[in-house]
KEGU-673402 format. One record per residue (C-alpha): residue number from 1; x, y, z; residue in one letter. Coordinates in nm, 2 decimals. Example, Ala and Ser with C-alpha at 12.3 -4.5 7.8 and 13.67 -1.06 7.14 Angstrom:
% residues 2
{1, {1.23, -0.45, 0.78}, "a"}
{2, {1.37, -0.11, 0.71}, "s"}
END
This chain:
% residues 498
{1, {-3.12, 3.57, 2.65}, "m"}
{2, {-2.87, 3.86, 2.54}, "t"}
{3, {-2.97, 4.22, 2.60}, "d"}
{4, {-2.88, 4.43, 2.26}, "f"}
{5, {-2.77, 4.78, 2.30}, "a"}
{6, {-3.03, 5.08, 2.22}, "l"}
{7, {-3.09, 5.15, 1.86}, "p"}
{8, {-2.94, 5.49, 1.89}, "g"}
{9, {-2.60, 5.35, 2.01}, "a"}
{10, {-2.63, 5.08, 1.71}, "l"}
{11, {-2.72, 5.36, 1.48}, "v"}
{12, {-2.41, 5.56, 1.58}, "r"}
{13, {-2.17, 5.26, 1.56}, "a"}
{14, {-2.29, 5.17, 1.18}, "l"}
{15, {-2.33, 5.54, 1.08}, "l"}
{16, {-2.05, 5.49, 0.81}, "p"}
{17, {-2.21, 5.18, 0.68}, "e"}
{18, {-2.55, 5.34, 0.70}, "i"}
{19, {-2.45, 5.61, 0.50}, "t"}
{20, {-2.28, 5.42, 0.25}, "l"}
{21, {-2.58, 5.17, 0.19}, "t"}
{22, {-2.83, 5.46, 0.14}, "i"}
{23, {-2.62, 5.62, -0.06}, "g"}
{24, {-2.57, 5.30, -0.28}, "t"}
{25, {-2.93, 5.22, -0.27}, "l"}
{26, {-3.03, 5.58, -0.42}, "i"}
{27, {-2.76, 5.53, -0.69}, "l"}
{28, {-2.92, 5.17, -0.77}, "l"}
{29, {-3.28, 5.33, -0.79}, "l"}
{30, {-3.14, 5.63, -1.01}, "t"}
{31, {-3.00, 5.40, -1.26}, "g"}
{32, {-3.29, 5.19, -1.26}, "a"}
{33, {-3.55, 5.48, -1.30}, "w"}
{34, {-3.30, 5.70, -1.53}, "g"}
{35, {-3.32, 5.49, -1.84}, "g"}
{36, {-3.11, 5.50, -2.13}, "e"}
{37, {-2.94, 5.84, -2.08}, "l"}
{38, {-2.64, 5.96, -2.25}, "s"}
{39, {-2.30, 5.79, -2.04}, "s"}
{40, {-2.51, 5.71, -1.74}, "p"}
{41, {-2.22, 5.48, -1.61}, "t"}
{42, {-2.01, 5.80, -1.61}, "r"}
{43, {-2.25, 5.99, -1.41}, "r"}
{44, {-2.33, 5.73, -1.16}, "s"}
{45, {-1.93, 5.68, -1.11}, "t"}
{46, {-1.89, 6.04, -1.03}, "r"}
{47, {-2.19, 6.02, -0.80}, "f"}
{48, {-2.02, 5.70, -0.63}, "a"}
{49, {-1.72, 5.91, -0.55}, "i"}
{50, {-1.94, 6.15, -0.36}, "g"}
{51, {-2.10, 5.88, -0.18}, "i"}
{52, {-1.77, 5.77, -0.08}, "v"}
{53, {-1.65, 6.12, 0.04}, "l"}
{54, {-1.94, 6.14, 0.25}, "a"}
{55, {-1.90, 5.80, 0.40}, "t"}
{56, {-1.55, 5.92, 0.48}, "a"}
{57, {-1.65, 6.24, 0.66}, "i"}
{58, {-1.89, 6.01, 0.84}, "s"}
{59, {-1.60, 5.76, 0.97}, "v"}
{60, {-1.39, 6.06, 1.05}, "i"}
{61, {-1.67, 6.20, 1.27}, "m"}
{62, {-1.73, 5.85, 1.44}, "a"}
{63, {-1.35, 5.80, 1.49}, "w"}
{64, {-1.33, 6.17, 1.64}, "m"}
{65, {-1.65, 6.10, 1.86}, "n"}
{66, {-1.51, 5.76, 1.98}, "g"}
{67, {-1.82, 5.59, 1.91}, "d"}
{68, {-1.73, 5.25, 2.04}, "g"}
{69, {-1.85, 4.88, 1.91}, "g"}
{70, {-2.20, 4.81, 2.02}, "t"}
{71, {-2.43, 4.48, 1.97}, "l"}
{72, {-2.32, 4.32, 2.26}, "d"}
{73, {-1.95, 4.30, 2.18}, "g"}
{74, {-2.04, 4.20, 1.82}, "r"}
{75, {-1.91, 4.50, 1.65}, "l"}
{76, {-1.59, 4.71, 1.69}, "a"}
{77, {-1.53, 5.11, 1.73}, "g"}
{78, {-1.17, 5.10, 1.77}, "d"}
{79, {-0.92, 5.28, 1.60}, "g"}
{80, {-0.81, 4.99, 1.36}, "f"}
{81, {-1.16, 4.98, 1.23}, "r"}
{82, {-1.18, 5.33, 1.14}, "y"}
{83, {-0.82, 5.34, 1.00}, "a"}
{84, {-0.88, 5.06, 0.77}, "m"}
{85, {-1.20, 5.21, 0.66}, "d"}
{86, {-1.02, 5.51, 0.56}, "l"}
{87, {-0.78, 5.31, 0.35}, "v"}
{88, {-1.06, 5.15, 0.18}, "l"}
{89, {-1.23, 5.46, 0.08}, "l"}
{90, {-0.95, 5.58, -0.06}, "l"}
{91, {-0.88, 5.27, -0.27}, "g"}
{92, {-1.26, 5.25, -0.37}, "t"}
{93, {-1.24, 5.64, -0.47}, "a"}
{94, {-0.93, 5.59, -0.67}, "g"}
{95, {-1.05, 5.29, -0.85}, "s"}
{96, {-1.40, 5.48, -0.92}, "l"}
{97, {-1.20, 5.75, -1.08}, "a"}
{98, {-0.99, 5.50, -1.29}, "l"}
{99, {-1.33, 5.35, -1.40}, "l"}
{100, {-1.45, 5.68, -1.50}, "d"}
{101, {-1.15, 5.75, -1.73}, "t"}
{102, {-1.14, 5.39, -1.89}, "d"}
{103, {-1.54, 5.41, -1.93}, "q"}
{104, {-1.47, 5.75, -2.15}, "a"}
{105, {-1.23, 5.58, -2.36}, "r"}
{106, {-1.41, 5.22, -2.41}, "t"}
{107, {-1.77, 5.25, -2.32}, "r"}
{108, {-1.75, 4.91, -2.19}, "a"}
{109, {-1.92, 4.91, -1.85}, "y"}
{110, {-2.27, 4.93, -1.73}, "q"}
{111, {-2.42, 5.17, -1.49}, "a"}
{112, {-2.42, 4.87, -1.23}, "e"}
{113, {-2.07, 4.85, -1.22}, "v"}
{114, {-2.02, 5.16, -0.94}, "p"}
{115, {-2.32, 5.01, -0.77}, "v"}
{116, {-2.12, 4.68, -0.72}, "l"}
{117, {-1.82, 4.84, -0.62}, "m"}
{118, {-2.00, 5.04, -0.32}, "l"}
{119, {-2.17, 4.69, -0.25}, "l"}
{120, {-1.84, 4.57, -0.21}, "a"}
{121, {-1.71, 4.81, -0.03}, "l"}
{122, {-1.99, 4.79, 0.23}, "c"}
{123, {-1.90, 4.45, 0.29}, "g"}
{124, {-1.53, 4.53, 0.35}, "m"}
{125, {-1.64, 4.80, 0.61}, "m"}
{126, {-1.85, 4.53, 0.78}, "f"}
{127, {-1.52, 4.30, 0.78}, "l"}
{128, {-1.32, 4.56, 0.95}, "t"}
{129, {-1.62, 4.60, 1.21}, "a"}
{130, {-1.68, 4.24, 1.29}, "a"}
{131, {-1.62, 4.10, 1.62}, "r"}
{132, {-1.84, 3.82, 1.57}, "d"}
{133, {-1.78, 3.53, 1.32}, "l"}
{134, {-2.13, 3.54, 1.15}, "m"}
{135, {-2.11, 3.92, 1.09}, "f"}
{136, {-1.76, 3.86, 0.95}, "l"}
{137, {-1.90, 3.59, 0.71}, "f"}
{138, {-2.20, 3.83, 0.59}, "i"}
{139, {-1.97, 4.10, 0.53}, "g"}
{140, {-1.70, 3.85, 0.34}, "l"}
{141, {-1.99, 3.71, 0.12}, "e"}
{142, {-2.14, 4.05, 0.05}, "l"}
{143, {-1.75, 4.17, -0.09}, "m"}
{144, {-1.70, 3.85, -0.25}, "s"}
{145, {-2.03, 3.79, -0.45}, "i"}
{146, {-2.00, 4.16, -0.57}, "a"}
{147, {-1.61, 4.14, -0.68}, "v"}
{148, {-1.70, 3.79, -0.86}, "y"}
{149, {-1.92, 3.99, -1.08}, "v"}
{150, {-1.70, 4.31, -1.10}, "l"}
{151, {-1.39, 4.05, -1.25}, "a"}
{152, {-1.63, 3.98, -1.55}, "g"}
{153, {-1.79, 4.30, -1.61}, "v"}
{154, {-1.65, 4.37, -1.95}, "n"}
{155, {-1.91, 4.13, -2.16}, "r"}
{156, {-1.68, 4.15, -2.47}, "s"}
{157, {-1.39, 4.00, -2.33}, "s"}
{158, {-1.34, 3.65, -2.32}, "a"}
{159, {-1.06, 3.69, -2.06}, "k"}
{160, {-1.29, 3.87, -1.85}, "s"}
{161, {-1.56, 3.62, -1.82}, "a"}
{162, {-1.30, 3.32, -1.73}, "e"}
{163, {-1.16, 3.54, -1.46}, "a"}
{164, {-1.49, 3.60, -1.34}, "s"}
{165, {-1.58, 3.23, -1.33}, "l"}
{166, {-1.24, 3.11, -1.17}, "k"}
{167, {-1.26, 3.35, -0.90}, "y"}
{168, {-1.62, 3.23, -0.81}, "f"}
{169, {-1.52, 2.87, -0.82}, "l"}
{170, {-1.23, 2.91, -0.61}, "l"}
{171, {-1.39, 3.18, -0.38}, "g"}
{172, {-1.71, 2.95, -0.32}, "a"}
{173, {-1.48, 2.66, -0.25}, "f"}
{174, {-1.28, 2.89, 0.01}, "s"}
{175, {-1.60, 3.02, 0.19}, "s"}
{176, {-1.70, 2.65, 0.24}, "g"}
{177, {-1.38, 2.57, 0.45}, "f"}
{178, {-1.46, 2.92, 0.64}, "l"}
{179, {-1.80, 2.83, 0.72}, "l"}
{180, {-1.70, 2.47, 0.80}, "y"}
{181, {-1.46, 2.65, 1.04}, "g"}
{182, {-1.70, 2.90, 1.18}, "i"}
{183, {-1.97, 2.61, 1.30}, "a"}
{184, {-1.67, 2.40, 1.46}, "l"}
{185, {-1.57, 2.70, 1.64}, "l"}
{186, {-1.90, 2.77, 1.75}, "y"}
{187, {-1.94, 2.42, 1.87}, "g"}
{188, {-1.64, 2.43, 2.09}, "a"}
{189, {-1.72, 2.79, 2.24}, "a"}
{190, {-2.09, 2.79, 2.25}, "g"}
{191, {-2.08, 3.14, 2.06}, "d"}
{192, {-1.95, 3.31, 1.76}, "t"}
{193, {-1.80, 3.62, 1.93}, "r"}
{194, {-1.43, 3.66, 1.90}, "l"}
{195, {-1.41, 3.76, 2.26}, "a"}
{196, {-1.60, 3.44, 2.37}, "v"}
{197, {-1.37, 3.21, 2.13}, "i"}
{198, {-1.06, 3.36, 2.24}, "g"}
{199, {-1.12, 3.27, 2.60}, "s"}
{200, {-1.21, 2.93, 2.51}, "t"}
{201, {-0.95, 2.64, 2.56}, "p"}
{202, {-0.81, 2.52, 2.26}, "a"}
{203, {-0.94, 2.16, 2.21}, "g"}
{204, {-0.93, 1.92, 1.94}, "p"}
{205, {-1.29, 2.06, 1.75}, "i"}
{206, {-1.15, 2.40, 1.83}, "y"}
{207, {-0.82, 2.33, 1.63}, "l"}
{208, {-0.98, 2.17, 1.36}, "v"}
{209, {-1.22, 2.47, 1.35}, "g"}
{210, {-0.91, 2.73, 1.36}, "v"}
{211, {-0.76, 2.51, 1.05}, "a"}
{212, {-1.04, 2.56, 0.83}, "l"}
{213, {-1.08, 2.92, 0.91}, "l"}
{214, {-0.72, 2.97, 0.81}, "l"}
{215, {-0.76, 2.79, 0.49}, "v"}
{216, {-1.04, 3.04, 0.40}, "g"}
{217, {-0.86, 3.35, 0.49}, "m"}
{218, {-0.55, 3.26, 0.35}, "m"}
{219, {-0.76, 3.24, -0.02}, "f"}
{220, {-0.86, 3.58, 0.06}, "k"}
{221, {-0.52, 3.73, 0.13}, "v"}
{222, {-0.36, 3.51, -0.15}, "a"}
{223, {-0.10, 3.34, 0.07}, "a"}
{224, {0.07, 3.07, -0.11}, "v"}
{225, {-0.05, 2.77, -0.19}, "p"}
{226, {-0.37, 2.95, -0.21}, "f"}
{227, {-0.26, 3.22, -0.47}, "h"}
{228, {-0.36, 3.02, -0.80}, "l"}
{229, {-0.65, 3.23, -0.86}, "w"}
{230, {-0.45, 3.57, -0.83}, "t"}
{231, {-0.28, 3.63, -1.17}, "p"}
{232, {-0.54, 3.51, -1.39}, "d"}
{233, {-0.79, 3.70, -1.21}, "v"}
{234, {-0.58, 4.01, -1.22}, "y"}
{235, {-0.49, 3.97, -1.57}, "d"}
{236, {-0.84, 3.92, -1.71}, "g"}
{237, {-1.05, 4.16, -1.49}, "a"}
{238, {-1.05, 4.52, -1.65}, "p"}
{239, {-0.77, 4.74, -1.52}, "s"}
{240, {-0.98, 4.94, -1.29}, "p"}
{241, {-1.11, 4.65, -1.14}, "i"}
{242, {-0.79, 4.49, -1.07}, "t"}
{243, {-0.69, 4.81, -0.89}, "a"}
{244, {-1.00, 4.78, -0.68}, "f"}
{245, {-0.90, 4.42, -0.60}, "m"}
{246, {-0.56, 4.47, -0.56}, "a"}
{247, {-0.58, 4.78, -0.30}, "a"}
{248, {-0.91, 4.73, -0.14}, "c"}
{249, {-0.96, 4.35, -0.12}, "v"}
{250, {-0.61, 4.31, 0.01}, "k"}
{251, {-0.70, 4.56, 0.26}, "t"}
{252, {-1.01, 4.41, 0.38}, "a"}
{253, {-0.88, 4.05, 0.40}, "a"}
{254, {-0.58, 4.15, 0.61}, "f"}
{255, {-0.83, 4.37, 0.84}, "a"}
{256, {-1.02, 4.04, 0.91}, "m"}
{257, {-0.70, 3.84, 0.97}, "l"}
{258, {-0.56, 4.06, 1.20}, "v"}
{259, {-0.88, 4.09, 1.43}, "r"}
{260, {-0.95, 3.72, 1.41}, "v"}
{261, {-0.60, 3.62, 1.49}, "m"}
{262, {-0.57, 3.87, 1.78}, "v"}
{263, {-0.91, 3.88, 1.94}, "e"}
{264, {-1.03, 3.55, 1.84}, "g"}
{265, {-0.77, 3.23, 1.81}, "i"}
{266, {-0.49, 3.34, 2.06}, "e"}
{267, {-0.56, 3.02, 2.27}, "p"}
{268, {-0.43, 2.82, 1.97}, "a"}
{269, {-0.15, 3.05, 1.88}, "i"}
{270, {0.13, 2.77, 1.94}, "q"}
{271, {-0.06, 2.56, 1.69}, "h"}
{272, {-0.11, 2.83, 1.40}, "w"}
{273, {0.18, 3.05, 1.44}, "h"}
{274, {0.43, 2.79, 1.29}, "p"}
{275, {0.17, 2.71, 1.03}, "v"}
{276, {0.16, 3.09, 0.94}, "l"}
{277, {0.57, 3.12, 0.96}, "w"}
{278, {0.59, 2.87, 0.66}, "w"}
{279, {0.30, 3.01, 0.48}, "l"}
{280, {0.44, 3.37, 0.52}, "a"}
{281, {0.82, 3.23, 0.40}, "a"}
{282, {0.65, 3.05, 0.10}, "l"}
{283, {0.44, 3.35, -0.01}, "t"}
{284, {0.73, 3.59, -0.01}, "m"}
{285, {0.96, 3.34, -0.20}, "v"}
{286, {0.70, 3.21, -0.45}, "v"}
{287, {0.56, 3.54, -0.53}, "g"}
{288, {0.87, 3.72, -0.58}, "n"}
{289, {1.07, 3.43, -0.78}, "v"}
{290, {0.77, 3.36, -1.04}, "v"}
{291, {0.71, 3.72, -1.05}, "a"}
{292, {1.09, 3.75, -1.21}, "l"}
{293, {0.96, 3.53, -1.54}, "a"}
{294, {0.64, 3.74, -1.59}, "q"}
{295, {0.65, 3.98, -1.91}, "r"}
{296, {0.29, 4.08, -1.87}, "n"}
{297, {0.27, 4.37, -1.64}, "i"}
{298, {-0.07, 4.27, -1.46}, "k"}
{299, {0.05, 3.95, -1.40}, "r"}
{300, {0.36, 4.06, -1.25}, "m"}
{301, {0.21, 4.30, -1.02}, "l"}
{302, {-0.01, 4.01, -0.92}, "a"}
{303, {0.29, 3.81, -0.79}, "y"}
{304, {0.42, 4.10, -0.66}, "s"}
{305, {0.08, 4.14, -0.46}, "s"}
{306, {0.14, 3.79, -0.36}, "i"}
{307, {0.48, 3.87, -0.22}, "a"}
{308, {0.34, 4.15, -0.03}, "h"}
{309, {0.06, 3.90, 0.12}, "s"}
{310, {0.39, 3.76, 0.26}, "g"}
{311, {0.55, 4.06, 0.40}, "y"}
{312, {0.23, 4.14, 0.59}, "l"}
{313, {0.20, 3.80, 0.71}, "l"}
{314, {0.54, 3.89, 0.91}, "v"}
{315, {0.35, 4.17, 1.08}, "a"}
{316, {0.06, 3.95, 1.17}, "v"}
{317, {0.28, 3.71, 1.32}, "l"}
{318, {0.48, 3.99, 1.52}, "s"}
{319, {0.12, 3.99, 1.73}, "f"}
{320, {0.18, 4.33, 1.90}, "s"}
{321, {0.03, 4.70, 1.89}, "p"}
{322, {0.36, 4.80, 1.68}, "a"}
{323, {0.25, 4.53, 1.41}, "a"}
{324, {-0.09, 4.64, 1.40}, "t"}
{325, {0.03, 4.99, 1.31}, "a"}
{326, {0.27, 4.82, 1.06}, "a"}
{327, {-0.01, 4.65, 0.90}, "v"}
{328, {-0.23, 4.99, 0.88}, "v"}
{329, {0.09, 5.21, 0.73}, "f"}
{330, {0.19, 4.93, 0.49}, "y"}
{331, {-0.18, 4.90, 0.34}, "l"}
{332, {-0.20, 5.27, 0.30}, "f"}
{333, {0.13, 5.29, 0.12}, "a"}
{334, {0.05, 4.99, -0.07}, "y"}
{335, {-0.31, 5.12, -0.17}, "t"}
{336, {-0.12, 5.43, -0.31}, "l"}
{337, {0.13, 5.28, -0.53}, "a"}
{338, {-0.14, 5.06, -0.66}, "t"}
{339, {-0.37, 5.32, -0.76}, "l"}
{340, {-0.07, 5.52, -0.90}, "g"}
{341, {0.05, 5.20, -1.11}, "a"}
{342, {-0.29, 5.09, -1.25}, "f"}
{343, {-0.38, 5.47, -1.36}, "a"}
{344, {-0.05, 5.45, -1.58}, "v"}
{345, {-0.12, 5.11, -1.72}, "l"}
{346, {-0.45, 5.24, -1.83}, "g"}
{347, {-0.34, 5.52, -2.03}, "i"}
{348, {-0.05, 5.31, -2.18}, "v"}
{349, {-0.29, 5.00, -2.27}, "s"}
{350, {-0.56, 5.27, -2.40}, "e"}
{351, {-0.82, 5.05, -2.26}, "g"}
{352, {-0.77, 4.75, -2.51}, "t"}
{353, {-0.79, 4.38, -2.43}, "e"}
{354, {-0.45, 4.31, -2.51}, "s"}
{355, {-0.19, 4.25, -2.21}, "a"}
{356, {0.09, 4.53, -2.15}, "t"}
{357, {0.43, 4.40, -2.13}, "t"}
{358, {0.76, 4.54, -2.04}, "i"}
{359, {0.83, 4.57, -2.41}, "e"}
{360, {0.53, 4.78, -2.45}, "d"}
{361, {0.66, 5.01, -2.19}, "l"}
{362, {1.01, 5.07, -2.37}, "a"}
{363, {1.11, 5.44, -2.42}, "g"}
{364, {0.80, 5.53, -2.20}, "l"}
{365, {1.03, 5.84, -2.09}, "w"}
{366, {1.12, 5.95, -2.43}, "h"}
{367, {0.73, 6.01, -2.50}, "v"}
{368, {0.55, 6.06, -2.20}, "r"}
{369, {0.77, 6.16, -1.93}, "p"}
{370, {0.51, 6.18, -1.65}, "g"}
{371, {0.39, 5.88, -1.70}, "l"}
{372, {0.73, 5.72, -1.68}, "a"}
{373, {0.82, 5.91, -1.36}, "v"}
{374, {0.47, 5.81, -1.18}, "v"}
{375, {0.50, 5.43, -1.27}, "f"}
{376, {0.88, 5.44, -1.14}, "t"}
{377, {0.79, 5.60, -0.80}, "v"}
{378, {0.52, 5.33, -0.78}, "c"}
{379, {0.73, 5.03, -0.87}, "l"}
{380, {1.02, 5.17, -0.63}, "l"}
{381, {0.73, 5.20, -0.37}, "a"}
{382, {0.66, 4.84, -0.39}, "f"}
{383, {1.03, 4.74, -0.38}, "l"}
{384, {1.07, 4.95, -0.04}, "g"}
{385, {1.33, 5.18, -0.22}, "f"}
{386, {1.45, 5.50, 0.02}, "p"}
{387, {1.35, 5.85, -0.08}, "l"}
{388, {1.27, 5.75, -0.45}, "a"}
{389, {1.02, 5.48, -0.34}, "g"}
{390, {0.87, 5.70, -0.07}, "g"}
{391, {0.64, 5.57, 0.18}, "a"}
{392, {0.69, 5.21, 0.05}, "g"}
{393, {1.04, 5.22, 0.25}, "f"}
{394, {0.90, 5.29, 0.57}, "f"}
{395, {0.61, 5.05, 0.54}, "a"}
{396, {0.86, 4.76, 0.48}, "k"}
{397, {1.08, 4.91, 0.79}, "w"}
{398, {0.80, 4.92, 1.03}, "y"}
{399, {0.72, 4.54, 0.93}, "v"}
{400, {1.07, 4.47, 1.01}, "l"}
{401, {1.10, 4.68, 1.33}, "r"}
{402, {0.79, 4.48, 1.46}, "a"}
{403, {0.94, 4.14, 1.37}, "a"}
{404, {1.25, 4.23, 1.55}, "l"}
{405, {1.07, 4.33, 1.85}, "a"}
{406, {0.87, 4.03, 1.87}, "s"}
{407, {0.84, 3.80, 2.15}, "t"}
{408, {0.84, 3.51, 1.89}, "t"}
{409, {1.16, 3.42, 1.69}, "p"}
{410, {1.13, 3.57, 1.36}, "l"}
{411, {1.49, 3.65, 1.30}, "m"}
{412, {1.49, 3.40, 1.01}, "v"}
{413, {1.16, 3.54, 0.86}, "l"}
{414, {1.32, 3.87, 0.86}, "v"}
{415, {1.61, 3.74, 0.65}, "v"}
{416, {1.37, 3.57, 0.42}, "v"}
{417, {1.18, 3.91, 0.40}, "l"}
{418, {1.49, 4.10, 0.28}, "v"}
{419, {1.61, 3.85, 0.05}, "l"}
{420, {1.30, 3.82, -0.11}, "s"}
{421, {1.28, 4.21, -0.14}, "s"}
{422, {1.62, 4.20, -0.31}, "v"}
{423, {1.49, 3.94, -0.54}, "v"}
{424, {1.20, 4.16, -0.64}, "s"}
{425, {1.45, 4.43, -0.75}, "a"}
{426, {1.49, 4.21, -1.05}, "g"}
{427, {1.15, 4.26, -1.21}, "y"}
{428, {1.10, 4.62, -1.07}, "y"}
{429, {1.40, 4.75, -1.22}, "l"}
{430, {1.39, 4.57, -1.54}, "t"}
{431, {1.04, 4.75, -1.58}, "a"}
{432, {1.21, 5.08, -1.49}, "i"}
{433, {1.50, 5.02, -1.71}, "a"}
{434, {1.27, 4.94, -2.02}, "s"}
{435, {1.12, 5.30, -1.97}, "m"}
{436, {1.44, 5.50, -1.92}, "f"}
{437, {1.69, 5.29, -2.14}, "n"}
{438, {1.53, 5.14, -2.45}, "q"}
{439, {1.41, 5.29, -2.75}, "k"}
{440, {1.06, 5.35, -2.85}, "r"}
{441, {0.95, 5.09, -3.12}, "h"}
{442, {0.82, 5.27, -3.43}, "a"}
{443, {0.49, 5.04, -3.42}, "s"}
{444, {0.45, 5.11, -3.04}, "a"}
{445, {0.11, 5.31, -2.98}, "m"}
{446, {0.13, 5.66, -2.84}, "m"}
{447, {-0.02, 5.71, -2.50}, "p"}
{448, {-0.32, 5.93, -2.50}, "v"}
{449, {-0.32, 6.26, -2.32}, "q"}
{450, {-0.41, 6.17, -1.95}, "t"}
{451, {-0.76, 6.26, -1.85}, "p"}
{452, {-0.80, 6.48, -1.55}, "a"}
{453, {-0.95, 6.21, -1.30}, "l"}
{454, {-0.66, 5.98, -1.39}, "s"}
{455, {-0.41, 6.26, -1.36}, "a"}
{456, {-0.54, 6.33, -1.01}, "a"}
{457, {-0.51, 5.99, -0.91}, "v"}
{458, {-0.16, 5.95, -1.00}, "m"}
{459, {-0.08, 6.31, -0.86}, "l"}
{460, {-0.23, 6.21, -0.53}, "v"}
{461, {-0.05, 5.88, -0.51}, "s"}
{462, {0.30, 5.98, -0.60}, "v"}
{463, {0.27, 6.35, -0.39}, "v"}
{464, {0.16, 6.14, -0.06}, "l"}
{465, {0.40, 5.85, -0.15}, "l"}
{466, {0.70, 6.11, -0.17}, "l"}
{467, {0.58, 6.34, 0.11}, "v"}
{468, {0.55, 6.03, 0.35}, "f"}
{469, {0.87, 5.90, 0.23}, "g"}
{470, {1.05, 6.20, 0.36}, "v"}
{471, {0.82, 6.27, 0.67}, "f"}
{472, {0.64, 5.97, 0.75}, "p"}
{473, {0.55, 6.11, 1.13}, "t"}
{474, {0.19, 6.21, 1.08}, "p"}
{475, {0.07, 5.89, 0.88}, "a"}
{476, {0.30, 5.69, 1.14}, "a"}
{477, {0.16, 5.85, 1.43}, "r"}
{478, {-0.21, 5.81, 1.29}, "l"}
{479, {-0.14, 5.43, 1.23}, "a"}
{480, {0.00, 5.40, 1.59}, "a"}
{481, {-0.34, 5.52, 1.73}, "v"}
{482, {-0.53, 5.25, 1.49}, "a"}
{483, {-0.49, 4.99, 1.75}, "t"}
{484, {-0.73, 4.71, 1.83}, "l"}
{485, {-0.95, 4.81, 2.13}, "g"}
{486, {-1.04, 4.58, 2.44}, "a"}
{487, {-1.40, 4.43, 2.43}, "v"}
{488, {-1.57, 4.59, 2.77}, "p"}
{489, {-1.59, 4.29, 3.00}, "t"}
{490, {-1.95, 4.38, 3.06}, "t"}
{491, {-2.06, 4.29, 2.73}, "t"}
{492, {-1.93, 3.91, 2.73}, "v"}
{493, {-1.97, 3.67, 3.03}, "s"}
{494, {-1.98, 3.32, 3.06}, "s"}
{495, {-2.35, 3.34, 3.12}, "t"}
{496, {-2.47, 3.50, 2.80}, "d"}
{497, {-2.18, 3.33, 2.56}, "a"}
{498, {-2.38, 3.04, 2.61}, "r"}
END
């Protein structure tokens, strides 16, 4: 029998998740008992933001106290986990602020929406901590089921219902691949812990399990050819939910992917590395080329998100501590740019169901220069433009540096990354040119005045992007210490692995 850690150690290791879960349950019960109060959704949303802030404090305390993993090596307590948690909490807080703004205009959401967002966040935080495939699957399903519902929360929108159904069907299919992969890896290693799987020879059953596991994870990170759900779901879901998926679901998926690759399936690296190489190249090329043809801004950002998954896969392929730091910094910058961009889209679209196109942005500089500047900075951050793109430039620079320093040959992939980034300038700069160079249509709606919470999201996003674009050292140092920690050898042995 395996000896589990003391309850006190387990509580300390799961303090952030416990804090978040208790707060979410209180919010759920408050909404159930509150009845039909005036604007309950906005109150729930602001309470949810407070829960996120309390959880962030507990994450910082756990990181400073050095609370390590427990439960016999099944939970991580390293810097990578806590850094990813903070990025997730940042993205969730920003998305909740955008939800509050959208609810004030549309009254389209029920009080359970912020609860679902917090439940999804709880699953994401379990993903960052999981060193066991069963914990990973539980966290993944908790996140996914909540996000399936969130994609269709606007009951008055047929596009939202379609997005939810597509996401659910394809997501359930990919979860089947993931679960079959876990079963085969358990059969090959006799354990679901990543440390044991990582020390198991790569036999035929092991390799099939790795292949199925990769299929499931590639769907979650929206890598080509498992990306087809992304544009429809991003376009159909309400803008605050799209921002939540673009920032947080991607962060959690890559946190899961990095840990599984580094700690779990390294024995099969000579088999999965070439496959992932081609997936990264295809994802960068297809994402950027298809985005060139998009006029719908949300679909353009969806294909842009696919391309960014390709950039992050390059970092994963580098397989080094520098690559892990590059992933953390990249996701931090990407989250800021995503929140800022969708905050602007929410104002420009005024919460309507109709799609916002590049033509709708025409002349925005002449009527709302602040919105035009914010959207420009965020798009340039996605592009990786120096100075004006802020931290987005250094995000790509750190990925390139990690790839060039890799012991595996990635030079061709680096060239593909640079060239595909040049291609992305075609659609980012087209949107920027529309805002600054074209005249405002006489029939175009005047964007409403920016609500306080949306203004705060845009201000924080732009300021942090620009500050870290000039002086990235603090964020880079924090990312550098956010490394994967080794599993103590006392927690895993060949005896208790079986």
